[in-house]
C-alpha positions as CSV (number, residue, x, y, z in Angstrom):
1,Q,-0.1,0.0,-0.1
2,V,1.1,3.5,-0.7
3,H,0.5,6.6,1.4
4,L,-0.6,9.7,-0.6
5,V,-0.5,13.3,0.4
6,E,-2.2,16.0,-1.5
7,S,-1.5,19.8,-1.0
8,G,-2.0,23.1,-3.0
9,G,-5.7,23.5,-3.0
10,D,-7.0,27.0,-2.4
11,S,-9.7,29.3,-3.3
12,V,-9.4,31.3,-6.6
13,Q,-11.3,33.4,-9.1
14,A,-12.2,32.1,-12.4
15,G,-9.3,32.3,-14.9
16,G,-6.9,31.9,-12.1
17,S,-4.3,29.0,-11.6
18,L,-3.4,26.5,-9.0
19,R,-0.7,23.7,-8.7
20,L,-1.6,20.7,-6.8
21,S,1.1,18.3,-5.4
22,C,0.9,14.8,-4.5
23,A,3.7,13.1,-2.5
24,P,3.7,9.2,-2.6
25,S,5.5,7.3,0.2
26,G,5.5,3.9,1.9
27,V,7.3,0.5,1.4
28,A,5.1,-0.3,-1.6
29,Y,6.2,2.8,-3.6
30,N,9.3,2.0,-5.7
31,T,10.5,5.0,-7.9
32,N,12.3,2.6,-10.0
33,S,9.1,0.6,-11.2
34,R,6.5,1.8,-13.5
35,V,3.6,3.5,-11.7
36,C,0.4,5.0,-12.8
37,M,-0.4,8.1,-11.0
38,A,-3.7,10.1,-11.5
39,W,-5.9,12.9,-10.2
40,F,-9.5,12.5,-9.5
41,R,-12.1,15.0,-8.3
42,R,-15.5,15.0,-6.7
43,A,-17.7,18.1,-6.8
44,P,-20.5,18.6,-4.3
45,G,-23.3,16.2,-5.0
46,K,-21.7,14.4,-7.8
47,Q,-19.7,11.3,-8.3
48,R,-15.8,11.1,-8.4
49,E,-14.6,11.7,-11.7
50,W,-11.1,11.1,-13.4
51,V,-9.2,14.1,-14.3
52,A,-5.6,13.1,-15.6
53,T,-3.2,10.2,-15.5
54,I,0.6,9.9,-16.0
55,D,2.4,6.6,-16.9
56,T,5.9,7.0,-15.6
57,G,7.4,4.0,-17.4
58,I,8.2,5.2,-20.6
59,E,11.7,4.1,-21.9
60,G,14.3,7.0,-21.4
61,G,12.6,8.5,-18.5
62,G,9.6,9.8,-20.4
63,S,6.0,9.5,-19.7
64,N,2.5,9.3,-21.4
65,R,-0.1,11.6,-20.2
66,Y,-4.0,11.3,-20.5
67,Y,-6.7,13.9,-19.7
68,A,-10.4,14.1,-19.5
69,D,-12.0,16.3,-22.2
70,A,-13.3,18.7,-19.5
71,V,-9.7,19.8,-18.6
72,S,-7.6,18.9,-21.7
73,G,-5.8,22.0,-22.8
74,R,-6.0,23.7,-19.3
75,F,-4.6,21.0,-16.8
76,T,-1.1,19.5,-17.0
77,I,-0.1,16.3,-15.1
78,S,3.7,16.0,-14.3
79,Q,6.2,14.5,-12.1
80,D,9.6,15.5,-10.8
81,N,12.7,13.7,-11.9
82,G,12.8,11.3,-9.1
83,K,9.1,10.5,-9.2
84,N,8.9,11.6,-5.6
85,T,6.2,14.2,-6.3
86,F,3.5,14.5,-8.8
87,F,1.8,17.7,-9.9
88,L,-1.5,19.0,-11.5
89,Q,-0.9,22.5,-12.9
90,M,-4.5,23.9,-13.3
91,N,-5.0,27.0,-15.6
92,S,-7.7,28.9,-16.7
93,L,-9.9,27.5,-13.9
94,K,-13.6,27.6,-14.1
95,P,-16.4,27.5,-11.4
96,E,-17.1,24.0,-12.6
97,D,-13.8,22.9,-11.5
98,T,-14.8,23.3,-7.9
99,A,-14.3,19.9,-6.3
100,M,-12.0,18.0,-3.8
101,Y,-9.0,16.8,-5.7
102,Y,-7.6,13.5,-4.9
103,C,-4.3,11.9,-6.0
104,A,-4.3,8.1,-6.8
105,A,-1.8,5.4,-7.5
106,D,-1.6,2.1,-9.5
107,L,1.5,0.5,-8.4
108,R,1.0,-2.7,-10.5
109,P,-0.2,-1.5,-14.0
110,V,-1.3,-4.1,-16.3
111,W,-1.1,-3.8,-20.1
112,Y,-4.2,-4.2,-22.2
113,N,-6.0,-2.1,-24.9
114,G,-2.9,-0.5,-25.8
115,R,-1.9,1.2,-22.6
116,W,-0.6,0.4,-19.1
117,C,-2.8,2.9,-17.0
118,H,-6.6,2.4,-16.6
119,T,-9.0,4.6,-14.6
120,D,-10.5,1.6,-12.8
121,H,-7.3,0.3,-11.6
122,F,-6.5,3.0,-9.0
123,G,-6.9,1.5,-5.6
124,D,-5.0,4.0,-3.4
125,F,-6.3,7.4,-2.8
126,G,-5.2,10.4,-0.6
127,Q,-7.4,12.5,1.7
128,G,-7.9,15.1,-0.9
129,T,-7.2,19.0,-1.3
130,Q,-10.0,21.4,-1.8
131,V,-10.2,23.7,-4.8
132,T,-12.8,26.2,-5.0
133,V,-13.2,28.5,-8.0
134,S,-15.5,31.6,-7.8
135,S,-17.1,33.5,-10.9
C-alpha cells in the first residue's frame, strides 16, 4: 500500500491557476518501477470523476499523459525527476472545476487495450485537497 498526501488546494477566481502536489510514500512505492499516477475529483453532490493520468514507465525516463475532455488543454499532469512528487497544474480555472481533488496510484499496472494505465485500476487514494473557483 502507498501513502498519498495532496496539497496546494485553495480558493481562486475564475481564470486563475493553481498547482496541486502529491507525495507518495511507503514501502510499496518504488521510484524505479513503472507506476500510474492520477488525479480524480469529486464536486459537491456528484460522483468522483477522473481528471488526468501519467504513466511513468516510458523508456528513457519519459511519460505518457492522459486527460479528461473537460480539462484537456487547461490542466497538465507531471512528475519531478525522481518520481517523488506529482503535480497537477491547473490553468484557466472555471467554477465547474470546484471540487475535492484526490491523488491516486496504481503500483501494479497491467498492459491491455494498448496502454498500461486504466482509470478503474486506481485503488490507493489520498485524503484530498479542496479547490474552489469563484465566478
